[in-house]
C-alpha positions as CSV (number, residue, x, y, z in Angstrom):
1,M,-4.3,-9.2,-13.2
2,R,-6.8,-7.2,-15.1
3,P,-5.7,-3.5,-15.6
4,L,-9.2,-2.2,-14.6
5,L,-9.2,-4.1,-11.3
6,L,-5.7,-2.9,-10.5
7,W,-6.7,0.7,-11.3
8,L,-9.7,0.5,-9.1
9,L,-7.8,-1.0,-6.2
10,V,-5.1,1.7,-6.4
11,L,-7.6,4.5,-6.8
12,T,-9.6,3.2,-3.8
13,A,-6.4,2.9,-1.7
14,F,-5.2,6.4,-2.4
15,L,-8.6,8.2,-2.3
16,A,-9.9,6.6,0.9
17,P,-8.0,8.9,3.2
18,L,-9.4,11.9,1.4
19,V,-13.0,11.1,2.2
20,E,-12.3,10.4,5.9
21,G,-14.2,13.5,6.8
22,C,-17.4,12.0,5.4
23,A,-17.3,9.1,7.9
24,V,-17.3,8.8,11.6
25,P,-14.2,10.6,13.0
26,I,-11.3,8.3,13.9
27,P,-10.0,9.1,17.4
28,I,-6.5,10.7,17.6
29,P,-4.9,7.8,19.4
30,V,-6.1,5.3,16.7
31,R,-4.7,7.6,14.0
32,A,-1.4,8.0,15.9
33,A,-1.1,4.3,16.3
34,Y,-1.7,3.7,12.6
35,S,0.7,6.3,11.6
36,S,3.4,5.0,13.9
37,G,2.9,1.4,12.7
38,N,3.0,2.6,9.1
39,A,6.3,4.4,9.8
40,V,7.8,1.3,11.3
41,L,6.6,-0.8,8.3
42,F,8.0,1.6,5.9
43,A,11.4,1.8,7.7
44,E,11.6,-2.0,7.8
45,T,10.3,-2.9,4.4
46,G,10.2,0.2,2.2
47,K,6.5,-0.2,1.8
48,G,3.5,1.1,3.8
49,A,0.4,-0.7,5.0
50,T,-1.5,0.1,1.8
51,D,1.3,-1.4,-0.3
52,H,1.3,-4.5,1.8
53,A,-2.5,-4.8,1.6
54,L,-2.4,-4.5,-2.2
55,S,0.5,-6.9,-2.5
56,A,-1.5,-9.5,-0.5
57,A,-4.7,-8.9,-2.4
58,L,-3.0,-9.0,-5.9
59,E,-0.4,-11.6,-4.9
60,E,2.3,-9.3,-6.5
61,D,5.0,-7.0,-5.2
62,C,3.3,-3.6,-5.0
63,S,5.1,-0.4,-4.0
64,S,3.8,3.1,-4.3
65,V,7.3,4.5,-3.7
66,R,8.8,2.5,-6.6
67,W,6.0,3.8,-8.8
68,A,6.3,7.4,-7.6
69,M,10.1,7.4,-8.2
70,R,9.4,6.1,-11.7
71,D,11.6,3.0,-11.1
72,G,9.0,0.7,-12.5
73,E,5.5,-0.4,-12.4
74,F,3.3,-0.1,-9.3
75,C,3.0,-3.9,-9.0
76,R,5.5,-6.5,-10.2
77,A,4.8,-10.2,-10.6
78,G,6.7,-12.1,-8.0
79,N,7.2,-12.3,-4.3
80,A,4.3,-10.4,-2.6
81,A,6.3,-10.0,0.6
82,G,8.6,-7.6,-1.1
83,S,11.7,-9.6,-0.6
84,D,14.2,-10.1,-3.5
85,E,15.1,-13.5,-2.2
86,A,13.7,-16.6,-3.9
87,P,10.8,-18.3,-1.9
């Protein structure tokens, strides 16, 4: 994966919520459903929706929590589903 493309994907994923006020307002029930779903995803997999989207797009195992905790790189080559088991 090219470092520039990875950087742009990560930057877009994390800055998109900051510009939400510039777009059409998202209704509260939709935001609540997204937040609830993201909480369930994180509890089950240790990764949020953005991490799963980036993992699928890059076909790597991406985790913002792993990166924030300085346990490794943002994305690792390997199983994009985030499982340590062999496919």
